[in-house]
ROPALO-997451 format. One record per atom (N, C-alpha, C, O, CB): x, y, z; residue in one letter. Coordinates in pm, whole numbers, padded with zeros to 5 digits, always signed. Glycine has a CB too. Example, Ala and Ser with C-alpha at 12.3 -4.5 7.8 and 13.67 -1.06 7.14 Angstrom:
+01319-00569+00780A +01230-00450+00780A +01320-00330+00780A +01424-00332+00846A +01131-00447+00905A +01285-00225+00708S +01367-00106+00714S +01290+00003+00787S +01341+00114+00804S +01408-00060+00572S 
This chain:
+00098-00136-00009M -00023-00011+00011M +00043+00119-00003M +00095+00139+00106M -00102-00007+00171M +00073+00234-00093E +00148+00302-00109E +00129+00444-00028E +00032+00516-00050E +00156+00299-00232E +00224+00475+00061S +00181+00580+00185S +00184+00708+00123S +00264+00733+00033S +00284+00584+00322S +00103+00790+00165P +00050+00906+00129P +00196+01025+00092P +00304+01004+00148P -00060+00950+00264P +00184+01109+00025S +00300+01205+00019S +00328+01283+00091S +00214+01311+00128S +00307+01267-00060S +00408+01367+00163P +00404+01471+00273P +00335+01587+00203P +00295+01678+00276P +00555+01513+00334P +00314+01598+00050E +00238+01756+00020E +00144+01710+00035E +00066+01805+00045E +00241+01847-00112E +00057+01568+00049N -00082+01549+00058N -00148+01495+00197N -00256+01440+00218N -00113+01457-00049N -00037+01533+00287T -00073+01467+00413T -00138+01623+00511T -00064+01716+00542T +00093+01373+00490T -00293+01618+00546P -00303+01722+00607P -00265+01762+00756P -00261+01675+00843P -00407+01738+00586P -00245+01857+00776P -00156+01937+00831P -00247+01867+01000P -00363+01834+01026P -00157+02138+00765P -00113+01872+01081L -00189+01812+01218L -00239+01875+01341L -00164+01861+01437L -00111+01729+01274L -00306+01916+01353T -00385+02035+01449T -00349+01954+01631T -00376+01853+01696T -00622+02043+01394T -00268+02090+01644S -00212+02044+01792S -00329+02034+01918S -00433+02100+01914S -00091+02165+01842S -00305+01971+01994R -00406+01964+02143R -00446+02118+02176R -00557+02170+02181R -00307+01892+02300R -00303+02178+02200R -00363+02349+02223R -00439+02379+02119R -00555+02393+02156R -00249+02476+02226R -00428+02394+02020D -00529+02442+01913D -00655+02397+01867D -00720+02452+01779D -00478+02442+01814D -00698+02261+01950M -00820+02211+01916M -00892+02237+02041M -01013+02215+02040M -00818+02067+01869M -00830+02287+02164L -00883+02370+02289L -00922+02483+02229L -01043+02506+02227L -00780+02404+02409L -00839+02569+02172K -00864+02711+02146K -01013+02702+02081K -01113+02769+02107K -00742+02783+02041K -00996+02598+01989L -01081+02623+01896L -01274+02581+01985L -01364+02661+01959L -01015+02512+01747L -01303+02477+02065A -01328+02430+02162A -01419+02580+02209A -01520+02645+02182A -01196+02366+02237A -01306+02576+02292M -01395+02735+02338M -01446+02812+02248M -01566+02840+02254M -01312+02844+02406M -01370+02860+02152A -01435+03015+02054A -01616+02951+02010A -01725+03008+02001A -01298+03051+01833A -01581+02836+01996T -01694+02734+01968T -01826+02759+02053T -01937+02784+02005T -01641+02583+02001T -01790+02748+02212G -01880+02696+02277G -01945+02855+02327G -02064+02879+02345G -01820+02579+02390G -01806+02973+02346A -01822+03096+02374A -01947+03168+02276A -02031+03251+02309A -01682+03158+02361A -01931+03119+02180G -02048+03206+02041G -02159+03136+02068G -02267+03193+02077G -02011+03184+01843G -02143+02985+02089L -02326+02935+02118L -02370+02949+02191L -02491+02929+02199L -02383+02829+02124L -02280+03003+02309A -02328+03055+02437A -02384+03241+02420A -02496+03278+02457A -02181+03032+02554A -02322+03296+02384M -02363+03422+02345M -02511+03455+02239M -02599+03538+02262M -02236+03467+02280M -02502+03360+02118G -02606+03316+02040G -02704+03290+02170G -02789+03378+02157G -02567+03182+01935G -02732+03224+02274S -02805+03185+02317S -02866+03309+02420S -02980+03354+02419S -02760+03067+02352S -02799+03332+02472V -02832+03460+02513V -02886+03600+02452V -02931+03698+02511V -02743+03483+02556V -02869+03578+02326A -02925+03715+02243A -03060+03661+02211A -03157+03733+02187A -02831+03768+02089A -03062+03528+02211A -03234+03482+02151A -03309+03503+02280A -03425+03543+02277A -03263+03290+02090A -03248+03478+02390K -03365+03486+02491K -03395+03646+02533K -03499+03677+02591K -03323+03394+02632K -03294+03740+02498A -03307+03908+02563A -03376+03940+02423A -03398+04061+02435A -03129+04022+02610A -03421+03905+02306A -03436+03958+02217A -03634+03938+02256A -03707+03840+02265A -03341+03893+02082A -03652+04065+02267P -03836+04074+02238P -03916+03975+02109P -03891+03949+01991P -03873+04257+02181P -03997+03949+02182A -04118+03916+02070A -04164+04034+01979A -04221+04124+02041A -04256+03868+02148A -04150+04055+01828K -04216+04175+01749K -04305+04171+01750K -04343+04069+01694K -04204+04205+01641K -04389+04236+01789T -04570+04223+01778T -04615+04398+01714T -04553+04500+01746T -04665+04185+01995T -04766+04392+01598P -04765+04483+01567P -04750+04604+01648P -04757+04590+01770P -04838+04473+01512P -04721+04772+01576P -04770+04872+01659P -04913+04851+01684P -04992+04801+01604P -04746+05003+01603P -04943+04896+01811V -05103+04976+01831V -05152+05086+01817V -05120+05172+01899V -05148+04981+01930V -05251+05121+01705T -05257+05239+01670T -05347+05301+01729T -05406+05230+01811T -05266+05252+01558T -05394+05438+01720A -05501+05475+01806A -05652+05451+01758A -05746+05505+01816A -05483+05614+01833A -05665+05382+01670E -05779+05345+01602E -05810+05232+01607E -05907+05178+01551E -05782+05370+01493E -05708+05172+01693E -05718+05030+01710E -05837+05020+01852E -05857+05128+01909E -05543+04959+01741E -05899+04916+01898P -05945+04903+02005P -05844+04900+02106P -05735+04870+02059P -06020+04809+02004P -05844+04917+02208G -05712+04886+02361G -05639+05005+02367G -05584+05038+02471G -05570+04744+02340G -05630+05106+02217A -05546+05190+02206A -05517+05271+02331A -05607+05348+02365A -05581+05256+02107A -05419+05267+02395P -05410+05391+02493P -05387+05546+02473P -05338+05604+02376P -05314+05364+02568P -05440+05601+02598K -05520+05763+02515K -05358+05798+02541K -05274+05739+02609K -05695+05901+02622K -05348+05954+02435S -05244+05982+02456S -05259+06075+02549S -05366+06110+02599S -05182+06005+02359S -05134+06122+02578P -05125+06205+02738P -05178+06353+02652P -05176+06355+02529P -04912+06218+02841P -05222+06467+02727P -05280+06589+02724P -05124+06680+02673P -05025+06696+02745P -05362+06630+02891P -05135+06711+02580H -05062+06809+02550H -05021+06964+02659H -05078+07072+02647H -05132+06835+02434H -04975+06950+02699K -04945+07076+02834K -04913+07229+02712K -04963+07337+02743K -04735+07018+02974K -04846+07221+02605H -04810+07320+02566H -04963+07393+02451H -04948+07498+02389H -04657+07278+02504H -05103+07307+02444K -05186+07304+02346K -05311+07354+02439K -05319+07305+02552K -05193+07158+02266K -05421+07460+02390F -05547+07464+02477F -05623+07467+02368F -05583+07501+02257F -05572+07582+02585F -05750+07430+02399K -05865+07448+02313K -05957+07577+02348K -06063+07559+02408K -05949+07319+02321K -05917+07695+02313L -05962+07790+02362L -06143+07800+02314L -06245+07813+02381L -05859+07903+02320L -06119+07788+02169G -06287+07773+02117G -06389+07699+02180G -06509+07707+02154G -06300+07712+01989G -06319+07606+02287A -06438+07491+02332A -06416+07485+02519A -06448+07397+02598A -06395+07294+02238A -06357+07600+02539L -06370+07694+02687L -06508+07732+02715L -06589+07796+02648L -06285+07843+02684L -06516+07677+02834K -06685+07702+02855K -06691+07885+02898K -06588+07904+02963K -06761+07576+03024K -06739+07969+02891P -06738+08115+02902P -06739+08112+03078P -06777+08021+03152P -06888+08200+02812P -06685+08241+03114V -06732+08253+03285V -06827+08363+03275V -06892+08378+03378V -06598+08298+03411V -06851+08433+03193V -06927+08511+03148V -07034+08467+03027V -06970+08454+02923V -06846+08604+03121V -07166+08443+03010D -07240+08467+02911D -07391+08513+02906D -07468+08445+02974D -07227+08371+02856D -07435+08601+02847D -07481+08712+02807D -07577+08768+02704D -07560+08756+02583D -07401+08751+02793D -07698+08842+02772A -07709+08891+02594A -07674+09018+02557A -07738+09101+02492A -07855+08888+02530A -07525+09027+02627G -07430+09124+02539G -07337+09084+02512G -07262+09178+02487G -07391+09234+02578G -07269+08952+02496G -07198+08841+02476G -07137+08746+02587G -07207+08693+02673G -07108+08882+02403G -07014+08731+02578S -06922+08606+02610S -06809+08615+02638S -06749+08666+02543S -06907+08523+02526S -06717+08584+02758V -06601+08577+02768V -06551+08495+02801V -06590+08462+02913V -06565+08638+02810V -06444+08409+02746A -06376+08297+02832A -06235+08316+02880A -06167+08406+02830A -06372+08170+02755A -06195+08253+02955E -06068+08310+03036E -05981+08210+03003E -06037+08103+03024E -06079+08331+03203E -05835+08190+02948C -05736+08141+02928C -05611+08171+03048C -05516+08247+03034C -05716+08181+02798C -05642+08095+03158D -05536+08176+03236D -05398+08075+03304D -05372+07986+03223D -05628+08256+03372D -05340+08072+03385V -05286+07994+03472V -05384+07892+03536V -05360+07772+03537V -05224+08076+03564V -05491+07946+03587R -05574+07822+03659R -05597+07729+03585R -05598+07622+03645R -05701+07849+03711R -05631+07717+03406N -05665+07638+03387N -05560+07560+03258N -05580+07448+03213N -05793+07672+03383N -05444+07657+03215F -05329+07643+03131F -05231+07668+03205F -05188+07783+03188F -05322+07719+03018F -05155+07585+03310P -05080+07599+03397P -04928+07653+03298P -04850+07746+03318P -05085+07456+03487P -04931+07592+03234V -04769+07614+03124V -04752+07773+03122V -04646+07827+03156V -04789+07551+02913V -04831+07822+03093V -04869+07961+03076V -04769+08100+03173V -04718+08211+03158V -05038+07952+03125V -04795+07980+03285T -04743+08106+03395T -04523+08145+03413T -04467+08236+03474T -04820+08021+03599T -04462+08031+03331K -04366+08060+03258K -04316+08170+03179K -04199+08208+03173K -04372+07994+03207K -04442+08230+03102G -04415+08340+03030G -04503+08449+03046G -04514+08541+02965G -04408+08309+02908G -04587+08433+03191G -04632+08532+03246G -04728+08616+03159G -04730+08739+03159G -04527+08597+03292G -04845+08501+03050A -04915+08516+02952A -05033+08476+03003A -05049+08404+03102A -04873+08458+02841A -05159+08548+02898A -05304+08464+02945A -05417+08517+02795A -05405+08635+02763A -05384+08546+03153A -05471+08472+02752I -05529+08488+02657I -05675+08451+02696I -05714+08344+02742I -05466+08423+02557I -05760+08587+02662F -05953+08547+02656F -05983+08597+02549F -05935+08685+02478F -06074+08617+02774F -06130+08478+02541L -06185+08476+02416L -06314+08564+02428L -06413+08513+02482L -06211+08328+02368L -06323+08722+02371L -06445+08789+02397L -06512+08785+02276L -06458+08775+02166L -06431+08926+02448L -06678+08797+02308K -06745+08772+02194K -06887+08852+02203K -06981+08813+02272K -06758+08616+02177K -06889+08979+02117L -06976+09056+02159L -07097+09046+02062L -07065+09033+01944L -06919+09184+02177L -07245+09051+02093K -07336+09059+01993K -07349+09159+01942K -07273+09242+01991K -07437+09029+02016K -07435+09214+01830P -07418+09336+01840P -07484+09431+01897P -07598+09399+01930P -07407+09365+01759P -07433+09594+01931G -07482+09654+02044G -07430+09602+02216G -07468+09659+02318G -07632+09633+02019G -07346+09495+02213G -07331+09470+02301G -07200+09533+02346G -07134+09576+02252G -07354+09359+02302G -07138+09552+02481L -07070+09657+02567L -06983+09583+02602L -07034+09475+02634L -07136+09726+02680L -06851+09583+02614R -06753+09528+02680R -06683+09633+02805R -06575+09693+02798R -06655+09486+02568R -06798+09633+02936E -06789+09781+02974E -06650+09833+03017E -06547+09765+03020E -06883+09808+03090E -06666+10007+03059P -06537+10029+03051P -06425+09993+03172P -06461+10047+03277P -06538+10156+03022P -06332+09936+03183H -06275+09903+03303H -06091+09902+03287H -06042+09910+03174H -06345+09751+03344H -06012+09893+03396W -05851+09858+03332W -05811+09703+03435W -05874+09629+03511W -05702+10033+03377W -05684+09710+03385H -05628+09604+03404H -05495+09661+03485H -05390+09691+03428H -05611+09523+03270H -05519+09671+03633P -05382+09691+03733P -05304+09633+03669P -05250+09704+03584P -05372+09638+03879P -05255+09473+03675N -05170+09422+03655N -05072+09371+03493N -04971+09302+03477N -05217+09351+03726N -05163+09448+03392A -05163+09352+03285A -05181+09484+03143A -05264+09574+03152A -05315+09214+03310A -05113+09473+03055W -05154+09536+02919W -05218+09457+02825W -05181+09340+02824W -05047+09586+02851W -05317+09494+02733E -05367+09376+02640E -05338+09449+02547E -05307+09566+02526E -05514+09311+02638E -05364+09299+02462M -05329+09316+02285M -05499+09291+02247M -05554+09208+02321M -05187+09158+02192M -05560+09335+02172D -05657+09281+02068D -05665+09258+01956D -05616+09334+01872D -05729+09322+02059D -05735+09134+01921Y -05710+09115+01766Y -05873+09058+01742Y -05941+08967+01790Y -05560+08984+01718Y -05903+09199+01606V -06058+09126+01564V -06029+09037+01434V -05967+09059+01330V -06195+09258+01519V -06101+08928+01483V -06122+08807+01376V -06220+08851+01335V -06199+08890+01221V -06136+08658+01412V -06368+08874+01379S -06478+08920+01318S -06591+09022+01327S -06630+09001+01442S -06519+08846+01313S -06634+09077+01299G -06720+09169+01360G -06633+09331+01344G -06510+09329+01349G -06749+09112+01531G -06708+09468+01325T -06662+09555+01383T -06686+09644+01489T -06807+09646+01510T -06646+09593+01323T -06625+09718+01566V -06657+09761+01712V -06560+09892+01719V -06466+09922+01645V -06618+09630+01841V -06612+09959+01826E -06548+10086+01864E -06466+10030+02003E -06505+09943+02081E -06671+10222+01891E -06323+10121+02011M -06285+10095+02112M -06269+10212+02184M -06310+10298+02106M -06192+10024+02102M -06239+10260+02275T -06185+10379+02373T -06083+10380+02489T -06081+10317+02595T -06290+10425+02436T -06007+10462+02441V -05881+10398+02554V -05883+10508+02647V -05978+10561+02589V -05702+10373+02489V -05861+10588+02741V -05880+10663+02796V -05697+10674+02885V -05663+10603+02979V -06026+10630+02862V -05630+10754+02836S -05447+10808+02853S -05470+10899+02985S -05532+11005+02984S -05364+10932+02687S -05411+10843+03094P -05338+10952+03192P -05284+11094+03183P -05288+11184+03267P -05240+10902+03227P -05223+11092+03038D -05115+11188+02991D -05212+11182+02864D -05156+11089+02806D -04928+11138+02982D -05304+11212+02793G -05333+11273+02691G -05491+11256+02648G -05560+11190+02725G -05238+11231+02598G -05553+11311+02531P -05628+11284+02488P -05724+11164+02477P -05661+11068+02435P -05590+11315+02431P -05857+11135+02501V -05929+11008+02486V -05864+10956+02348V -05812+11032+02266V -06104+11027+02483V -05876+10813+02335D -05850+10769+02200D -05974+10683+02202D -06006+10599+02286D -05700+10692+02166D -06070+10744+02036V -06164+10629+02017V -06130+10625+01913V -06079+10723+01859V -06307+10628+02038V -06154+10459+01825F -06105+10390+01695F -06193+10281+01676F -06231+10208+01767F -05955+10336+01698F -06229+10270+01546T -06295+10151+01499T -06177+10039+01441T -06073+10061+01378T -06406+10198+01379T -06244+09899+01495L -06164+09800+01511L -06274+09730+01383L -06396+09747+01379L -06140+09733+01685L -06179+09636+01270E -06235+09574+01201E -06148+09467+01138E -06034+09502+01105E -06295+09652+01129E -06191+09318+01113P -06099+09201+01107P -05985+09232+01031P -05979+09301+00929P -06161+09080+01050P -05897+09175+01092G -05726+09191+01065G -05668+09349+01144G -05559+09403+01128G -05693+09203+00855G -05779+09391+01227D -05689+09507+01285D -05649+09491+01468D -05713+09408+01532D -05790+09663+01255D -05561+09560+01524V -05464+09510+01646V -05495+09655+01680V -05487+09759+01614V -05279+09443+01623V -05545+09616+01852A -05532+09736+01968A -05468+09703+02067A -05483+09593+02119A -05651+09787+02027A -05379+09798+02115F -05302+09791+02213F -05354+09848+02329F -05344+09969+02310F -05193+09837+02183F -05408+09827+02450V -05390+09891+02566V -05298+09869+02668V -05278+09759+02719V -05481+09887+02613V -05221+10010+02708P -05136+09989+02810P -05137+09995+02947P -05180+10102+02990P -05067+10043+02790P -05099+09908+03039Q -05117+09858+03196Q -05203+10001+03220Q -05183+10117+03185Q -04943+09829+03312Q -05312+09932+03300G -05344+10048+03383G -05438+10158+03308G -05471+10253+03379G -05207+10113+03429G -05482+10158+03179F -05575+10238+03100F -05673+10202+03076F -05689+10103+03004F -05547+10271+03003F -05769+10268+03129A -05900+10250+03123A -05968+10223+02958A -05942+10295+02861A -05954+10379+03196A -06038+10130+02957H -06104+10123+02830H -06205+10068+02801H -06252+10005+02896H -06046+10085+02757H -06288+10059+02670S -06434+09982+02639S -06425+09929+02496S -06348+09960+02405S -06577+10091+02651S -06521+09846+02500I -06545+09798+02399I -06645+09794+02294I -06680+09693+02356I -06532+09728+02425I -06709+09801+02217L -06834+09796+02209L -06873+09756+02054L -06827+09803+01950L -06888+09926+02261L -06931+09697+02065N -06974+09626+01871N -07044+09729+01809N -07130+09789+01873N -07103+09467+01850N -07026+09750+01721T -07090+09875+01642T -07163+09822+01501T -07228+09901+01433T -06960+09992+01599T -07148+09699+01470G -07163+09652+01354G -07292+09569+01371G -07359+09574+01474G -07042+09581+01308G -07318+09505+01281A -07465+09385+01270A -07438+09247+01302A -07528+09162+01300A -07532+09366+01108A -07307+09217+01334T -07279+09100+01329T -07226+09057+01421T -07175+09156+01474T -07227+09072+01248T -07191+08933+01504E -07102+08920+01644E -06956+08973+01651E -06909+08969+01537E -07086+08770+01681E -06889+09008+01718A -06788+09019+01704A -06713+08928+01778A -06770+08865+01868A -06768+09125+01714A -06589+08913+01753V -06484+08809+01801V -06354+08842+01812V -06284+08877+01716V -06480+08703+01723V -06312+08831+01938I -06163+08903+01933I -06120+08877+02044I -06174+08908+02151I -06148+09056+01909I -05977+08794+02021P -05902+08710+02140P -05844+08773+02162P -05776+08813+02068P -05837+08597+02140P -05818+08838+02301I -05734+08943+02392I -05605+08875+02467I -05607+08768+02528I -05837+09006+02515I -05496+08956+02451V -05379+08858+02489V -05327+08984+02593V -05323+09106+02581V -05253+08793+02339V -05287+08882+02708F -05240+08976+02820F -05104+08900+02857F -05061+08787+02834F -05358+08990+02960F -05052+09019+02930N -04841+08974+02962N -04863+08953+03127N -04787+09005+03208N -04669+09165+02923N -04961+08884+03159S -04991+08852+03327S -05034+08724+03287S -05077+08691+03176S -05117+08954+03431S -05016+08644+03405E -05087+08492+03368E -05184+08508+03467E -05210+08395+03508E -04990+08334+03385E -05242+08580+03519L -05364+08554+03584L -05425+08765+03594L -05429+08840+03692L -05319+08440+03775L -05455+08786+03474P -05516+08975+03453P -05595+08949+03537P -05652+08841+03554P -05595+09057+03300P -05612+09109+03634T -05699+09140+03725T -05808+09215+03647T -05782+09221+03527T -05635+09215+03836T -05928+09276+03683D -05941+09392+03606D -06062+09476+03708D -06148+09412+03770D -05989+09350+03431D -06054+09613+03713I -06149+09675+03767I -06258+09774+03667I -06234+09866+03590I -06076+09747+03866I -06394+09705+03709G -06510+09736+03597G -06547+09875+03636G -06489+09923+03734G -06655+09628+03599G -06634+09945+03575L -06717+10073+03585L -06830+10017+03709L -06845+10080+03813L -06798+10123+03413L -06902+09893+03679S -07043+09802+03725S -06927+09840+03899S -06950+09940+03967S -07084+09556+03628S -06820+09744+03932T -06756+09721+04022T -06742+09868+04121T -06774+09866+04240T -06636+09659+03962T -06692+09990+04051M -06669+10088+04131M -06794+10111+04183M -06806+10118+04306M -06608+10197+04074M -06883+10123+04115F -07024+10196+04097F -07087+10116+04247F -07146+10168+04343F -07124+10150+03914F -07053+09990+04225G -07153+09903+04320G -07085+09948+04460G -07146+09991+04558G -07152+09709+04289G -06911+09923+04446E -06905+09956+04578E -06872+10094+04652E -06861+10117+04772E -06827+09878+04614E -06862+10166+04557F -06868+10308+04658F -06956+10355+04686F -07061+10340+04623F -06819+10415+04628F -06942+10440+04807P -07104+10534+04826P -07164+10579+04714P -07104+10601+04609P -07097+10676+04908P -07272+10592+04731T -07356+10667+04573T -07332+10828+04600T -07350+10895+04498T -07577+10631+04559T -07293+10909+04724E -07264+11033+04719E -07194+11039+04715E -07174+11143+04778E -07283+11102+04767E -07053+10986+04666Q -06959+11049+04598Q -06958+11064+04469Q -06892+11145+04404Q -06866+11007+04621Q -07070+10942+04415F -07079+10977+04296F -07154+11123+04242F -07108+11194+04153F -07134+10869+04250F -07263+11145+04306T -07317+11259+04300T -07263+11400+04342T -07301+11514+04313T -07411+11236+04356T -07167+11358+04414Q -07075+11470+04472Q -06987+11509+04364Q -06975+11623+04321Q -06988+11425+04599Q -06927+11405+04322T -06800+11393+04186T -06936+11489+04047T -06914+11601+04000T -06740+11122+04123T -07003+11444+04030F -07054+11515+03890F -07158+11594+03947F -07244+11630+03867F -07114+11411+03760F -07170+11628+04060G -07245+11790+04123G -07412+11741+04079G -07468+11824+04007G -07173+11988+04002G -07469+11658+04104V -07593+11630+04101V -07708+11553+04228V -07658+11465+04298V -07579+11561+03993V -07824+11582+04246P -07876+11549+04363P -07879+11386+04318P -07879+11323+04212P -08024+11635+04403P -07882+11350+04490E -07875+11207+04517E -08004+11181+04457E -08035+11064+04438E -07854+11159+04674E -08071+11256+04432S -08205+11137+04334S -08170+11131+04223S -08209+11040+04149S -08374+11179+04309S -08091+11224+04185A -08016+11192+04027A -07997+11034+03991A -08031+10972+03890A -07844+11262+04023A -07944+10999+04085M -07873+10832+04058M -07951+10719+04164M -07910+10606+04189M -07669+10830+04109M -08062+10776+04211A -08120+10703+04310A -08215+10571+04250A -08266+10477+04312A -08205+10810+04394A -08216+10598+04124G -08272+10478+04071G -08199+10408+04002G -08249+10344+03909G -08370+10493+04004G -08053+10402+04029I -07935+10355+03962I -07916+10214+04072I -07854+10234+04177I -07793+10488+03958I -07970+10075+04044P -07932+09970+04112P -07800+09970+04141P -07729+10034+04063P -07963+09864+04053P -07752+09922+04224K -07594+09891+04297K -07557+09715+04244K -07615+09619+04295K -07609+09904+04522K -07483+09708+04167P -07433+09589+04129P -07332+09455+04213P -07210+09449+04227P -07370+09642+04032P -07408+09387+04245K -07348+09330+04345K -07235+09226+04297K -07170+09155+04374K -07451+09272+04427K -07221+09228+04136S -07063+09159+04075S -07074+09238+03975S -07164+09318+03950S -07036+08981+04027S -06920+09198+03880T -06858+09327+03780T -06976+09246+03682T -06995+09132+03725T -06637+09341+03716T -07019+09264+03620F -07116+09311+03464F -07033+09244+03360F -07075+09156+03285F -07127+09508+03416F -06928+09286+03360V -06777+09253+03231V -06856+09295+03103V -06814+09384+03028V -06706+09039+03206V -06956+09236+03084V -07023+09286+02971V -07171+09282+02932V -07223+09170+02942V -06967+09233+02883V -07259+09392+02884V -07365+09445+02921V -07442+09438+02775V -07373+09484+02684V -07339+09585+02993V -07564+09393+02737P -07634+09437+02639P -07707+09529+02612P -07788+09564+02698P -07680+09381+02617P -07703+09594+02490K -07741+09748+02433K -07853+09783+02511K -07948+09707+02532K -07783+09763+02266K -07842+09901+02554V -08024+09904+02646V -08123+09858+02549V -08084+09842+02433V -08096+10086+02700V -08252+09833+02580G -08339+09780+02482G -08362+09650+02435G -08463+09598+02388G -08316+09830+02394G -08247+09608+02458S -08233+09448+02397S -08257+09328+02468S -08244+09219+02413S -08103+09419+02354S 
């Protein structure tokens, strides 16, 4: 029988090399087993439309102003107030926004904000705005859709709907909780004789005017 030639003889693997190969193979199998156990089972994502889908958390930077229930809603119009009480994120910027709606002839009574300026944007309708400056003449002007008005902090002002349709006016303030003092508040709280003395009229001239127990905010046209 012919003996194999040296060039056809397969190289001999040493015991040390065989040990290394066995260890490497065992480690690879072990790592593969761990990876297989750690890999989570793939499941299709649950969409918002599917039953049992979790509800999305509320967005802290979003607020549905148009869906807000007004704090005042009467024959003259309505006011919905978005401030730190129902939209906490505004406290970081010191801001608030109110949605004023005035029916034809409706009046946002004369008032002023001790702690904020305001900026009014007319979305729809036509209104007449009056602003009383402590160091200048009274400014009376008309606002139409697309117009903006600015009232400095503490300036007395009023808004009257002079058009035939509802006026919609978002109002922005630079305070997270704007305060206001209205003409009805003053008359309701001050002694009547101080008004009669101020205007130089007898007490009987104001005897028939009722004392409001709360601020009117918005009032309808007389006779409506």
